[in-house]
TINU-808077 format. One record per residue (C-alpha): residue in one letter; x, y, z. Coordinates in steps of 0.2 Angstrom, whole numbers. Example, Ala and Ser with C-alpha at 12.3 -4.5 7.8 and 13.67 -1.06 7.14 Angstrom:
<code->A; east->62; north->-22; up->39>
<code->S; east->68; north->-5; up->36>
//
This chain:
<code->M; east->416; north->425; up->508>
<code->A; east->418; north->409; up->518>
<code->D; east->400; north->404; up->515>
<code->E; east->402; north->407; up->496>
<code->Q; east->418; north->396; up->496>
<code->G; east->410; north->383; up->506>
<code->C; east->396; north->381; up->493>
<code->A; east->407; north->382; up->478>
<code->S; east->412; north->366; up->468>
<code->P; east->430; north->361; up->467>
<code->L; east->430; north->367; up->449>
<code->E; east->422; north->383; up->453>
<code->L; east->436; north->385; up->467>
<code->F; east->449; north->381; up->454>
<code->N; east->443; north->394; up->442>
<code->S; east->441; north->407; up->456>
<code->I; east->459; north->404; up->461>
<code->A; east->465; north->406; up->443>
<code->A; east->456; north->422; up->442>
<code->Q; east->462; north->429; up->459>
<code->G; east->480; north->424; up->454>
<code->E; east->478; north->434; up->439>
<code->R; east->471; north->449; up->449>
<code->V; east->486; north->448; up->461>
<code->R; east->498; north->448; up->446>
<code->A; east->489; north->463; up->438>
<code->L; east->489; north->473; up->455>
<code->K; east->508; north->470; up->456>
<code->A; east->511; north->475; up->438>
<code->G; east->500; north->491; up->441>
<code->Q; east->509; north->496; up->457>
<code->A; east->494; north->495; up->467>
<code->S; east->494; north->500; up->485>
<code->K; east->501; north->488; up->498>
<code->D; east->484; north->487; up->507>
<code->E; east->475; north->482; up->491>
<code->L; east->488; north->470; up->486>
<code->D; east->488; north->462; up->504>
<code->S; east->469; north->460; up->503>
<code->A; east->470; north->452; up->486>
<code->V; east->484; north->440; up->492>
<code->K; east->474; north->435; up->508>
<code->K; east->459; north->431; up->497>
<code->L; east->470; north->420; up->486>
<code->L; east->476; north->411; up->501>
<code->S; east->459; north->409; up->507>
<code->L; east->453; north->401; up->491>
<code->K; east->468; north->389; up->490>
<code->M; east->464; north->383; up->508>
<code->S; east->446; north->380; up->503>
<code->Y; east->451; north->371; up->488>
<code->K; east->463; north->360; up->498>
<code->A; east->450; north->356; up->511>
<code->A; east->438; north->351; up->497>
<code->M; east->451; north->341; up->487>
<code->G; east->463; north->335; up->500>
<code->E; east->477; north->341; up->489>
<code->D; east->486; north->358; up->485>
<code->Y; east->480; north->368; up->470>
<code->K; east->490; north->366; up->455>
<code->A; east->490; north->378; up->440>
<code->G; east->484; north->370; up->424>
<code->C; east->477; north->354; up->433>
<code->P; east->459; north->356; up->435>
<code->P; east->450; north->344; up->448>
<code->N; east->442; north->328; up->444>
<code->N; east->433; north->321; up->460>
<code->P; east->434; north->329; up->477>
<code->A; east->443; north->319; up->490>
<code->P; east->433; north->312; up->505>
<code->A; east->430; north->325; up->518>
<code->G; east->439; north->314; up->531>
<code->D; east->455; north->315; up->521>
<code->S; east->458; north->333; up->526>
<code->G; east->461; north->334; up->544>
<code->P; east->464; north->350; up->555>
<code->D; east->481; north->353; up->548>
<code->A; east->476; north->351; up->530>
<code->T; east->476; north->370; up->526>
<code->E; east->491; north->375; up->536>
<code->A; east->504; north->372; up->522>
<code->E; east->495; north->385; up->512>
<code->E; east->494; north->399; up->525>
<code->D; east->511; north->405; up->519>
<code->F; east->512; north->413; up->501>
<code->V; east->530; north->414; up->496>
<code->D; east->536; north->418; up->478>
<code->P; east->550; north->430; up->471>
<code->W; east->538; north->445; up->472>
<code->T; east->527; north->442; up->487>
<code->V; east->529; north->435; up->505>
<code->Q; east->513; north->434; up->515>
<code->T; east->507; north->424; up->530>
<code->S; east->492; north->424; up->541>
<code->S; east->502; north->419; up->556>
<code->A; east->508; north->432; up->568>
<code->K; east->524; north->422; up->571>
<code->G; east->529; north->424; up->553>
<code->V; east->533; north->411; up->539>
<code->D; east->534; north->393; up->545>
<code->Y; east->551; north->389; up->538>
<code->D; east->551; north->371; up->542>
<code->K; east->536; north->369; up->531>
<code->L; east->544; north->379; up->518>
<code->I; east->559; north->367; up->517>
<code->V; east->547; north->353; up->514>
<code->R; east->537; north->362; up->501>
<code->F; east->553; north->368; up->492>
<code->G; east->562; north->351; up->494>
<code->S; east->578; north->359; up->502>
<code->S; east->587; north->353; up->517>
<code->K; east->588; north->361; up->534>
<code->I; east->605; north->368; up->540>
<code->D; east->608; north->358; up->555>
<code->K; east->621; north->358; up->569>
<code->E; east->631; north->345; up->560>
<code->L; east->633; north->355; up->544>
<code->I; east->637; north->371; up->554>
<code->N; east->651; north->361; up->563>
<code->R; east->657; north->355; up->546>
<code->I; east->658; north->373; up->540>
<code->E; east->668; north->377; up->555>
<code->R; east->680; north->363; up->553>
<code->A; east->683; north->367; up->534>
<code->T; east->686; north->385; up->537>
<code->G; east->694; north->385; up->554>
<code->Q; east->683; north->400; up->558>
<code->R; east->668; north->402; up->570>
<code->P; east->652; north->401; up->560>
<code->H; east->644; north->417; up->556>
<code->R; east->631; north->423; up->568>
<code->F; east->618; north->421; up->554>
<code->L; east->621; north->403; up->554>
<code->R; east->622; north->401; up->573>
<code->R; east->605; north->410; up->575>
<code->G; east->596; north->401; up->561>
<code->I; east->595; north->417; up->549>
<code->F; east->602; north->406; up->536>
<code->F; east->592; north->390; up->539>
<code->S; east->591; north->380; up->523>
<code->H; east->603; north->373; up->509>
<code->R; east->605; north->364; up->493>
<code->D; east->621; north->353; up->491>
<code->M; east->631; north->363; up->503>
<code->N; east->640; north->347; up->508>
<code->Q; east->645; north->345; up->490>
<code->V; east->653; north->362; up->490>
<code->L; east->662; north->357; up->506>
<code->D; east->668; north->341; up->498>
<code->A; east->675; north->351; up->483>
<code->Y; east->683; north->364; up->495>
<code->E; east->691; north->350; up->505>
<code->N; east->698; north->342; up->490>
<code->K; east->706; north->359; up->484>
<code->K; east->693; north->361; up->470>
<code->P; east->687; north->379; up->466>
<code->F; east->670; north->386; up->468>
<code->Y; east->663; north->404; up->467>
<code->L; east->649; north->414; up->475>
<code->Y; east->635; north->422; up->466>
<code->T; east->622; north->434; up->474>
<code->G; east->612; north->449; up->468>
<code->R; east->600; north->463; up->470>
<code->G; east->585; north->469; up->461>
<code->P; east->587; north->488; up->462>
<code->S; east->569; north->495; up->465>
<code->S; east->573; north->510; up->475>
<code->E; east->588; north->522; up->477>
<code->A; east->592; north->516; up->494>
<code->M; east->593; north->498; up->501>
<code->H; east->585; north->493; up->518>
<code->V; east->592; north->483; up->531>
<code->G; east->583; north->467; up->525>
<code->H; east->593; north->468; up->509>
<code->L; east->609; north->467; up->518>
<code->I; east->607; north->450; up->525>
<code->P; east->614; north->440; up->510>
<code->F; east->628; north->453; up->507>
<code->I; east->634; north->453; up->525>
<code->F; east->634; north->434; up->525>
<code->T; east->642; north->433; up->507>
<code->K; east->656; north->444; up->513>
<code->W; east->659; north->432; up->527>
<code->L; east->659; north->417; up->515>
<code->Q; east->671; north->426; up->503>
<code->D; east->683; north->430; up->518>
<code->V; east->683; north->412; up->525>
<code->F; east->684; north->402; up->509>
<code->N; east->694; north->415; up->499>
<code->V; east->684; north->413; up->483>
<code->P; east->678; north->424; up->469>
<code->L; east->661; north->433; up->470>
<code->V; east->649; north->439; up->456>
<code->I; east->635; north->451; up->461>
<code->Q; east->621; north->453; up->448>
<code->M; east->611; north->469; up->448>
<code->T; east->595; north->465; up->439>
<code->D; east->590; north->482; up->433>
<code->D; east->582; north->474; up->418>
<code->E; east->570; north->464; up->429>
<code->K; east->565; north->480; up->439>
<code->Y; east->562; north->489; up->422>
<code->L; east->550; north->475; up->417>
<code->W; east->541; north->473; up->433>
<code->K; east->540; north->491; up->440>
<code->D; east->534; north->508; up->433>
<code->L; east->552; north->513; up->430>
<code->T; east->561; north->520; up->415>
<code->L; east->577; north->511; up->409>
<code->D; east->588; north->526; up->416>
<code->Q; east->579; north->525; up->433>
<code->A; east->582; north->506; up->434>
<code->H; east->600; north->508; up->430>
<code->G; east->602; north->523; up->441>
<code->Y; east->595; north->513; up->456>
<code->A; east->608; north->499; up->451>
<code->V; east->622; north->512; up->453>
<code->E; east->616; north->518; up->470>
<code->N; east->613; north->501; up->477>
<code->A; east->630; north->495; up->471>
<code->K; east->638; north->509; up->482>
<code->D; east->629; north->501; up->497>
<code->I; east->635; north->484; up->492>
<code->I; east->653; north->490; up->490>
<code->A; east->652; north->497; up->507>
<code->C; east->650; north->480; up->514>
<code->G; east->669; north->478; up->512>
<code->F; east->671; north->464; up->498>
<code->D; east->688; north->459; up->492>
<code->I; east->690; north->471; up->477>
<code->N; east->702; north->459; up->469>
<code->K; east->689; north->445; up->469>
<code->T; east->673; north->453; up->466>
<code->F; east->663; north->458; up->450>
<code->I; east->648; north->468; up->451>
<code->F; east->638; north->470; up->435>
<code->S; east->622; north->478; up->428>
<code->D; east->612; north->466; up->417>
<code->L; east->608; north->481; up->406>
<code->D; east->627; north->484; up->403>
<code->Y; east->634; north->466; up->404>
<code->M; east->622; north->457; up->392>
<code->G; east->629; north->467; up->378>
<code->M; east->647; north->465; up->383>
<code->S; east->648; north->447; up->386>
<code->P; east->645; north->434; up->372>
<code->G; east->648; north->420; up->385>
<code->F; east->634; north->426; up->396>
<code->Y; east->622; north->429; up->382>
<code->R; east->626; north->411; up->375>
<code->N; east->621; north->404; up->392>
<code->V; east->605; north->414; up->393>
<code->V; east->600; north->407; up->376>
<code->K; east->605; north->389; up->381>
<code->I; east->594; north->390; up->396>
<code->Q; east->579; north->398; up->387>
<code->K; east->579; north->383; up->374>
<code->H; east->578; north->370; up->388>
<code->V; east->563; north->379; up->398>
<code->T; east->546; north->379; up->391>
<code->F; east->532; north->392; up->393>
<code->N; east->522; north->380; up->402>
<code->Q; east->536; north->377; up->414>
<code->V; east->539; north->395; up->418>
<code->K; east->520; north->398; up->420>
<code->G; east->520; north->383; up->433>
<code->I; east->535; north->390; up->442>
<code->F; east->532; north->408; up->442>
<code->G; east->514; north->410; up->439>
<code->F; east->516; north->420; up->423>
<code->T; east->500; north->422; up->412>
<code->D; east->496; north->425; up->394>
<code->S; east->495; north->444; up->398>
<code->D; east->513; north->445; up->405>
<code->C; east->525; north->454; up->393>
<code->I; east->538; north->442; up->385>
<code->G; east->552; north->451; up->394>
<code->K; east->546; north->444; up->411>
<code->I; east->544; north->426; up->403>
<code->S; east->562; north->426; up->397>
<code->F; east->570; north->435; up->412>
<code->P; east->572; north->419; up->423>
<code->A; east->585; north->413; up->411>
<code->I; east->595; north->429; up->414>
<code->Q; east->595; north->427; up->433>
<code->A; east->600; north->409; up->430>
<code->A; east->615; north->412; up->419>
<code->P; east->627; north->418; up->432>
<code->S; east->626; north->401; up->440>
<code->F; east->638; north->395; up->427>
<code->S; east->656; north->399; up->427>
<code->N; east->659; north->402; up->408>
<code->S; east->646; north->416; up->409>
<code->F; east->662; north->426; up->416>
<code->P; east->676; north->422; up->404>
<code->Q; east->686; north->436; up->411>
<code->I; east->687; north->427; up->428>
<code->F; east->686; north->409; up->424>
<code->G; east->691; north->408; up->405>
<code->D; east->682; north->394; up->396>
<code->K; east->680; north->383; up->412>
<code->T; east->663; north->376; up->413>
<code->D; east->665; north->365; up->429>
<code->V; east->667; north->378; up->443>
<code->Q; east->653; north->375; up->455>
<code->C; east->643; north->390; up->461>
<code->L; east->636; north->393; up->478>
<code->I; east->622; north->406; up->480>
<code->P; east->617; north->414; up->496>
<code->C; east->600; north->422; up->495>
<code->A; east->583; north->424; up->503>
<code->I; east->572; north->408; up->500>
<code->D; east->559; north->418; up->490>
<code->Q; east->572; north->417; up->476>
<code->D; east->573; north->398; up->476>
<code->P; east->561; north->396; up->462>
<code->Y; east->573; north->403; up->450>
<code->F; east->587; north->391; up->455>
<code->R; east->576; north->376; up->456>
<code->M; east->573; north->379; up->437>
<code->T; east->592; north->382; up->435>
<code->R; east->596; north->366; up->444>
<code->D; east->584; north->357; up->433>
<code->V; east->592; north->364; up->417>
<code->A; east->610; north->363; up->422>
<code->P; east->614; north->344; up->418>
<code->R; east->605; north->345; up->402>
<code->I; east->617; north->359; up->396>
<code->G; east->632; north->351; up->403>
<code->Y; east->635; north->361; up->419>
<code->P; east->636; north->358; up->437>
<code->K; east->620; north->362; up->448>
<code->P; east->622; north->377; up->458>
<code->A; east->622; north->375; up->477>
<code->L; east->611; north->387; up->488>
<code->L; east->611; north->394; up->506>
<code->H; east->594; north->401; up->510>
<code->S; east->590; north->415; up->522>
<code->T; east->574; north->419; up->532>
<code->F; east->565; north->436; up->528>
<code->F; east->568; north->452; up->538>
<code->P; east->551; north->456; up->544>
<code->A; east->542; north->472; up->541>
<code->L; east->541; north->484; up->555>
<code->Q; east->522; north->481; up->557>
<code->G; east->524; north->463; up->560>
<code->A; east->531; north->446; up->554>
<code->Q; east->516; north->443; up->542>
<code->T; east->527; north->450; up->528>
<code->K; east->544; north->456; up->524>
<code->M; east->552; north->473; up->523>
<code->S; east->548; north->481; up->507>
<code->A; east->556; north->496; up->498>
<code->S; east->539; north->500; up->491>
<code->D; east->532; north->504; up->508>
<code->P; east->544; north->516; up->517>
<code->N; east->535; north->514; up->534>
<code->S; east->539; north->495; up->534>
<code->S; east->557; north->497; up->532>
<code->I; east->573; north->505; up->539>
<code->F; east->583; north->511; up->524>
<code->L; east->602; north->513; up->525>
<code->T; east->601; north->531; up->521>
<code->D; east->588; north->535; up->536>
<code->T; east->594; north->546; up->549>
<code->A; east->594; north->541; up->567>
<code->K; east->579; north->553; up->570>
<code->Q; east->570; north->544; up->555>
<code->I; east->573; north->527; up->562>
<code->K; east->567; north->532; up->580>
<code->T; east->551; north->539; up->572>
<code->K; east->548; north->523; up->562>
<code->V; east->551; north->511; up->576>
<code->N; east->541; north->521; up->589>
<code->K; east->526; north->524; up->576>
<code->H; east->526; north->509; up->566>
<code->A; east->535; north->494; up->574>
<code->F; east->525; north->480; up->581>
<code->S; east->530; north->479; up->599>
<code->G; east->524; north->462; up->604>
<code->G; east->510; north->469; up->615>
<code->R; east->497; north->457; up->622>
<code->D; east->479; north->457; up->616>
<code->T; east->472; north->466; up->632>
<code->I; east->480; north->477; up->645>
<code->E; east->477; north->464; up->658>
<code->E; east->487; north->451; up->649>
<code->H; east->501; north->463; up->645>
<code->R; east->502; north->468; up->664>
<code->Q; east->502; north->449; up->668>
<code->F; east->514; north->442; up->655>
<code->G; east->523; north->457; up->648>
<code->E; east->529; north->459; up->630>
<code->S; east->530; north->444; up->619>
<code->A; east->548; north->445; up->613>
<code->A; east->544; north->431; up->600>
<code->F; east->533; north->443; up->590>
<code->A; east->542; north->460; up->593>
<code->D; east->551; north->467; up->578>
<code->T; east->562; north->477; up->589>
<code->F; east->568; north->461; up->598>
<code->V; east->572; north->454; up->580>
<code->L; east->582; north->469; up->576>
<code->T; east->592; north->467; up->592>
<code->L; east->595; north->449; up->590>
<code->G; east->601; north->449; up->572>
<code->W; east->610; north->466; up->571>
<code->H; east->620; north->474; up->585>
<code->G; east->633; north->487; up->587>
<code->G; east->642; north->496; up->573>
<code->L; east->637; north->511; up->562>
<code->H; east->633; north->511; up->544>
<code->P; east->643; north->524; up->534>
<code->A; east->626; north->532; up->528>
<code->G; east->620; north->533; up->546>
<code->A; east->609; north->519; up->550>
<code->P; east->614; north->511; up->567>
<code->G; east->615; north->492; up->569>
<code->V; east->617; north->486; up->551>
<code->L; east->635; north->482; up->550>
<code->G; east->639; north->477; up->568>
<code->G; east->645; north->464; up->580>
<code->G; east->663; north->466; up->577>
<code->E; east->663; north->455; up->563>
<code->H; east->662; north->468; up->549>
<code->T; east->671; north->484; up->545>
<code->A; east->661; north->495; up->534>
<code->A; east->671; north->504; up->520>
<code->P; east->666; north->522; up->516>
<code->R; east->651; north->522; up->505>
<code->P; east->658; north->527; up->487>
<code->Q; east->653; north->543; up->479>
<code->G; east->650; north->548; up->462>
<code->S; east->652; north->539; up->445>
<code->R; east->645; north->524; up->436>
<code->S; east->662; north->516; up->436>
<code->V; east->656; north->506; up->452>
<code->L; east->648; north->494; up->439>
<code->C; east->665; north->490; up->431>
<code->P; east->675; north->475; up->436>
<code->V; east->683; north->477; up->453>
//
């Protein structure tokens, strides 16, 4: 493979990348096995690295090469930035240490959460910063200082986060934004909206509408169990709310008018073979960023800023949203980005609901968790037994160490230890029963 790429012209590499990208998207749409998808993604990354080595610049969809850059322009670090593949559906890196988040900040154009910002949050709230801030689990932001300016000047803002319900049970990685959002709601005393994108999962996964909606109901129970303020929290299913809220749908249409097909292809990698539902979906995820999408909470106010805690793979949606916002007369949403919770097999990818052995689910029993950790978790062992005896385990690479660092103490009501702990959260009983969990609360 390397020899073939080395002999290929830049244009041939460009066309190979486009074709391989199409193959990766087809595998995702076809629910291919994890091994097959991982192999295809690795090949795509390899092609992109070869292209950058030849051209001295990153591959850009729709921008075929002209003349290759001199070989001297691509130093030993030239391919490093493309080692990490991060989009809303796939997280993959060739590094055993995991994604290089400092490089991701540069690539996405966000700002690092530094000690100064953490100290400012502490001064504004009068509360010790959450452990996810102190430990760098939330590491990047957009316009958080602007939100703090508004808060200090007694101007309102609200929180928005969400969940794409692709499985009946959530895993511990899914809880990261919700645990942190719970803390934000408590210390800032602000409203929160939680979007359940069951429509997205129907479009991307091999699910019926009823299955996707049913997963939204089940996932909402786990989210409610995080203990959000029932008087300041609105959880909604897209499949339900779109037909009930003219204000929400009007904003969806406004966003759709101001984003071209070429733009969504460039941002999300959509192709001519993708269904029109996928192409239009980003506007639906963007709409909760604007306060008048929720007239039952904010009336007709259009100037209430939104703060979005989410994993950084969701940032492409909100880069698009921030570009559109001033053109339709709304404030840009601010963001707080989290790192990914690594799969049990190692930090090269994140936990995935589609691979049960990569994840610890909130409904797993203690016995199931023990089996997964003992059988599948990457332990941080050295390459040889001699190195392991001499140096011991590498804690930097051990997933069991990551689990202990980020999550400690406490017991989830469904039985998974360590996911609601540290004395900072009280888990409410997991609600049982009806679809009413998706009504305003």
